[in-house]
N, C-alpha and C positions, 0 to 999 in steps of 0.2 A: 472281136465281138461288138455288136452295135450297142448304143446306149440302152435300147429297150432290152436287149439280151442281158446286159450287165445288171440292169434293175431287176429283171426276173430272177437271175441267179442270186442276187442279194436277198430278195424276198424269200426265195426257197431256202437259203441258208439260215435266215432268221427263223423260219418255221421249223426247220430241223433242229436248230439250237433250242427252241422252246420245247420241242418234243423230248430232246435229250435231258434238258434241265428238269422237266417234270418226272421223267423216269429215274433220273439220278436222285431226286428228292425222295421218291418212293423207296428206292433201294437203301438209301441212307437211313430212312426211318425204320426199315426192317432190321438193319444192322444195329441201330441204336436200341431198338426194343429187345433184340436177341442178347445184346451185351448186358442190358439192364437185368434181364431175366436170369442171366448166368452170373450176375454179380461181378461183371468185368467192365473195364473202362473202354470207351469207344476207340481210343487210340491204340488199343491192343490188337485191333483187327484192321488189316490193310485191304482196301478194295482194289482188286485187279480187274480192269475192264478187258474182257475178251473180245477183240475187234476183228477176229478172223472173218473173212468174206465181206467186211464192211470197208468203205473207202477211207482214204487218208483224210478226207475232208471231215469225216465224223470224228476221227481222232483229234484233229485240230480243234474242232468245236468243244470236245470234252476237255482239252487242255485249257480252253477259255473258261470252262466251268470249274477248273481247279484240280482235275485229275492229272496224275503224272505217271501212273503205272499201267502198261498195256500188254496184253498177251496175244500171241499168235501161235498157230499150230502147224504152219507150213513155211519152210524157208523160202520157197519160190515166191510166195506172196509177201512175206514179212520184210525181206531185204529191200525191195523197191518201195514198199509202203513207208518204211522207216526213213528212207532218203526223201520221199515226198513230204512227209510230215516235217522233217528238218527244214525244208524249203518254205513250207507254209507257215511254220511257227519257229523261226530260228532262235527265238528267245526262250522257248519252253524247255524245261529240263525234263525230258521224257526218258523213262526207263522201259526198255522192252524185255519181255519175258517169253521164252520158248516153253510152251506147255504141251506140245504134241509129240507123238512118237518121232524119234529122230534116228536116221540112218548114219552110220559112221562116216560115209562119204560126203555128208553134208556138214561135218564138223567145222571145217575151215570157213565155210560160208556163214554159218550161224554165229561163229565167234566174232565176225565183223560187225554184227548189229545187235546181238543179244547181250544184255547186262546180266541176265540170269537164265539158266536152263533148269526147268523144274522137272524134266522128264528123263533124267539119267537112270537107266535101269540095268546096266551091265558094266563090267570092268572094261570090256572092249570099247564101249562108247566113251567111258570116262577117259580111257587112255587116248582115244582119238581127239577128244576135246582138249586134254592137257597138252598134247603135242601141237595142236593148232594154236593154242594160246602162246606157247613158248616160241613157235616159229614166227608168229606175227608180233612178238615183243609186246604183248598186251598185259595189263595188270591181271591178277588172278580173277578167274571167272567164278561168280557165285553159282553154285549148283545145289539142287535138291534131288534126293533119291525118290524116284517114283516107286511106291510100294504097291505090290499087287495084293489086293485084299480078297481076291477070288481065285487066284492061281490060274487065270485064263490067259494063256500066252497071246491070244488074238487081240487082247485089250492092252497089252504092254504092261510094264511094271516089273520090278524085281521081286522074285519069290521071297517071302519073309525069312525063309531058312538061309537065304544067301545075302540078306541085307547087311549083316554085321561085316562080312568079308568085303562087300562093296564099299561100305563106309570107311573101313580101314584103308582100302586102296586109295580112295579119293583123298583122305586126310594126308596120305604120304606122297601124293602125286604133286609135283610142282606145277603151279598154274591153275589149280582149282581150290575153291574155298567152300567147304561143306557147310551149308546153311540149315539143312533140315530135311523134311520129308514132304512128299505130295502124294495124294491118292484120289481116286474117283470111286464113289460108292458103287458096288456091284449092281448090275441090272437086276431089278426085281427084288433086291434085298432091302431090309430096313436100314435106311441111312444112319439112324441113330446108333444101331449096333455096329455098323461098319466104322463109323467115326470113333466109337468107343475103343474099338480094336486098334485103330490108327493111333489113338492117344497113348495106348500101351506101347506101341512100336516107337513112337516119338520119345516117350519117356526113357525107354531103354537106350535109344540112340544118344540122348542128351547125357546120360550117365557116362558114356564112353567118350563123347565129343561135346563138351559143354557149349561150344559155340553154335552147335546145330539146333537152334531153338525154333526155327520156323516150321509151322504146320500148315501146309496149303491144302485146304479141303473145303468143300461146299461150293455149290453153284446156284443158279437161279432158283431151282426147285427145292434145295435142301440146305441153304446157308444157315438157317436157324439151328438145325440139328448139329451142324459142324461147329458153330460158335459155342454152343452149349458144351461141346466136348473138346474145347481148347484150340480150335483153329485160329491161326494168327493171320491168315490170308484167305479171302474168298474170291473165287474166280467167276465173275458175273458177265454173261453175254446177253442172252435173250431178254432178261428183265430190264436191262439197261439200254440196249440198242434195238430191240424188237426182232421180228423175224423176217426182215426185208433185205437180208444181205445180198450183195452183188455176187455174180458168178466169179469164182476165183480165177485169176489170170493163169 
């Protein structure tokens, strides 16, 4: 790259970093207000940046701004991106989370880069992940059960009637660490009602599995309602990174 090209790239990077810093400040302010309104501490809610379709350079800039947790929904995109971020910011302690629907045949690949899988919705998938962890000699993989709040199989998630059985299986499977539940508010539904229902599910899960305390709920459009009803992790993409994602590889 020529000196002119390097300078242009640097300027572009600084402009993007400024955009991300402004967006991050706005998201942080929303989380702060929501926590205050719910009588909760800010440190009770983790911000998970959803970087799907955005380049590794954006993740690197967000680490410069202090973020450490990033989410992807496609293994094909996430694996190479995680490797690139490690090269761009070798000193950064990045944690990657899988939040998209996951096929069992991708388990071995996902286990290589993901620190947490939030979209476990069946015993068969849990079994595939556990086997992959053991085969690769990795430490236990943190997992969340994705709860289906609308019973729509097309959107993924474990039916609520099957959640207890899945939790019991994960708890007994070597290689997995049950951390809690995740859900997406049903389309067209009142998110406040959906997250209230999730809070009941999460409470029931904690009674049987005290270590499963994480509740991943709320995105760019409804994070306030989720925090009001006990979310410990909000997954924010558009409000943080904008709508200019690159085409997925």
